[in-house]
N, C-alpha and C positions, 0 to 999 in steps of 0.2 A: 348540587354540583353535577355537571354532566360527566358521564363515565364513557370511556373508550370501549367500543365493542371488540370483543376478542373472538377468535375463530376456534370453535370447540375441538375440531380435529387436530389442530396444531397443539392446543393445550394437552390433549390426550397423548399425542405422540411424545411430547416432552415429559409428561408424567411417567411414561414407560421408561424413558432414558433415565430419569431421576430415580425411579424405583430400582432399576437394575444397578445403578450406582450405589444405592443404599444397601444393596445385597452384598456389597464387598467383593464383587467378582464372581459370585455364585451363579450357576445356571438356573434358569426358570422356564417352565413350560408355558404354553399359551394359556392353559387353564389357571395356573398359579398367578400369572400376571393379571389375567382378567378378574380373578377373585380378589386379589390384593387391591386392585384399583376400582373395583365395582363396575367393571365394563362388561357389556354383552360379549360373549366369546367370539362371535363372528366379527364384531367391531374390533376387538383386540387383535384378532388374527390379521385383519386387513391392515391395521396400523403396523403390526410387527413385520408383516411381509413387505410392506413398503420400506420400512427402516432397514430391513435386511437387504433388499434390492439396492438401496442407496448406499449400502456399505457401512451403516452405523451400528448394525447388530450382526452377530455371527451365530449361525446355528450349528450345534453339535450333531453331526450326522448319525451318531450312535444312539442318542436318546431323544433327539428332536428338540432339545431345549436350547434356549437363547442366552447370549451374553453380550455385553458391550464389545464393539470391535475396536481395533487399534486406530481406526481412522479418526476417532474422536480425539486422539492425541495431537493430531495436526492443528486443531483449534488451540489447544493449550500451548503448543510450541510456538505458534504464530503470535499469540498474545504475549508470551514471555519475551520473544525476540523484539517485538515492537515496543514493549514496555522498557526493555533494556536500552533500545535505541533512543526512546524519548528522554529517559533519565540522563543519558549522556549528552544528547544533542541540544537539549533545551537551553542550558546556560550559554552555549555558543550562539544560538539564535537570538537570545536576549541581548547579548553583547553586541553583535553586529547590527541588529535592529536599532538599538539605542544609539550606536555610533553614527549611523546613516539616516536614522529617522524613517526607515521604510519597513514594509512588512516582510517577515522572514517565514519561510516554510521548510518543512522536512517531508519528503515523500518516499514511499516504498512501492514496489511493483505488486500488483494484485491482478493476476490474469493478464488481460489485454489493456489494463488501465493502470494509472498511478493513483494511490490513495494518500491523502494528506494525513499524517499521523501526528503532526505538531504544527503550531502556528503562533507567531508572536505579532501582535498588531502594531501598526505604525503609531508613532507619537504625533503624527500629523493627522489632519482631518481627511483621511483617505480610507475607503472601505473597498475591499475586494471580495467578491462572492465566493470565498473558499472556506469551508468549514472542516474542522478535524473529523475524520472518518468518511468524508465524501470522496468520490472518485472523479478523475478527470482524464483527459486524453493523453496518451504517451507521445503522440506525434507533433504536438504543438505547444505543450507546456515546457518550461525550462527544466523542471525536475523530471518530467517524463522523458524528454529527449536525452538527458544524461543517462537514464536507465536503459532506454532503447538502444543507445549507441553501443553499449557493452553487453547486450543480450547475446546468447548463443545464436549462431547463424540461422538455424531453423526457426526459432521463436521470432527473431527479427523479421525474417521473410514473411512469416504469417501476418505480422502487423502491417508490413508494407503492402501486402496483397489487398489490404483495405476491406471496405472503402474507407478513405481518409476524409473525415468531415471537415469542411471549411467553416471556421467560426468568424473569420474576418478575411479581407482581401489579401492579407499577408500570410495566411495559413498555407503551409506547403502541403499540397495534396497530390503532387506528382511523385510516384514512388522513386523514380530515378533521381529527382532533385533532392528528395528527402534522404535517400541513401548517400548522396554526396555530402549533405549536411551532417549526417552521422559520422562520416569519415573525418570531417573537419573537427567535430566534437572530440573524437578520440585523439586526433593529432594535437588539438589545442588544450584539451583537458577541462573544457567548460562548455556550457550550452547557453544560448540566448533564446528568449521568446520575444521576438521583435514585433510586438503588437499583433501576435498571431491568435490570441485568445480574446483580447478586448482592445479596441482602438484607443490609443493614448496611454496604454499601460505596457511596460516592458519588464523583463525578468532576466536575471543572470543566475545560473545555477552551476554547481560543481558536484561531481559524484563523490561518494564516500566508499572506499574500497575495503573489503574484508580479506582480500588476497589479490595477487597480481591479476588484473583484468576483471575482477569480480566485484560488482557494485552491490552493496547491501541497501543503500538509500541515497538520496541526494538532498542537498540543502540549497536554498535560494534566497535572493532578495528581490522583491517586486515593488514597483512604484510607477509614478508618472514618468514617461519616457525621458524627458529632459533631465529629470533628477537622477534617474538611473545612469544615464550617460555621464553626468557630472560625477557621480559616485565612482564610476569605473575609472575616470581620470584621477580620482582621489585615492585610489588604492583598494577599492572594494574587492576586486578579483583576488588580490594577494591575501586579503583578510579571509575570504571564503576558502581559498586553498589552504591556508594555515589552519583554519578551523576543521576542514575536512581531514587534514593530516593528523591533527590532534585527536579527532574522534576515532579515526581508524586505529591509531595506536592505543587509545584507551579501551575501545571495544574489542579489538581483535588482535592487539599486539603486533600490528602490521604498520610499517612505515612506507607509504606509497610514494617514494621519491620519483621513480620512473613514470608511474601513472600520472602524476600531477605535474610532470616536467620539472 
């Protein structure tokens, strides 16, 4: 069986993090780390210096020893938040996907992108190239625009400054036009992807609020444009809004009456 090649320097860097974790928070010198992991001292120093520069290790100025930094907690907190969201959101995605026979997504912000943290496939023969854990654009996806519309002004302007990539002829790439679209999303309480990612496919999404005006994630239904339009006439938006309100209440104890109109 073929094996996947690994990068030795990455393996060694993670071995340092794991070793310091096993030390239970105790500080260790470069020599102690190098001896424990059977690394050349200069190699160990280079890796430790890099991890320290990146903020994952912290050096005690008094004894020059190293310990794991608090930055690593951000990974744990992110995973905990996303797992909590998935556990709460998934049953609602399943329910709406089953009712309308379309693909359901849940997305959260990650830097300048939206990342899909959950997906329920369509009961129909339709496939959309979105995988859990993959990123997509904020400016043209339904889930992304829901998040972008409620971002703080400075972060929103950073995204609008672009460049905004055009995926289809419908993708909004003019910052002023996109800003107007975002104002409509805030006023209407939902976002549409009108064949902006792929011709023939549309999406309707609503934000999930953790507090007034603060979006933690967004949920959506995607499918062939005529079917999505039919679903909208059949109550899809009301179902998405109700699901969003239920998720907000369950996750955050918040009832977003004003946010969702």
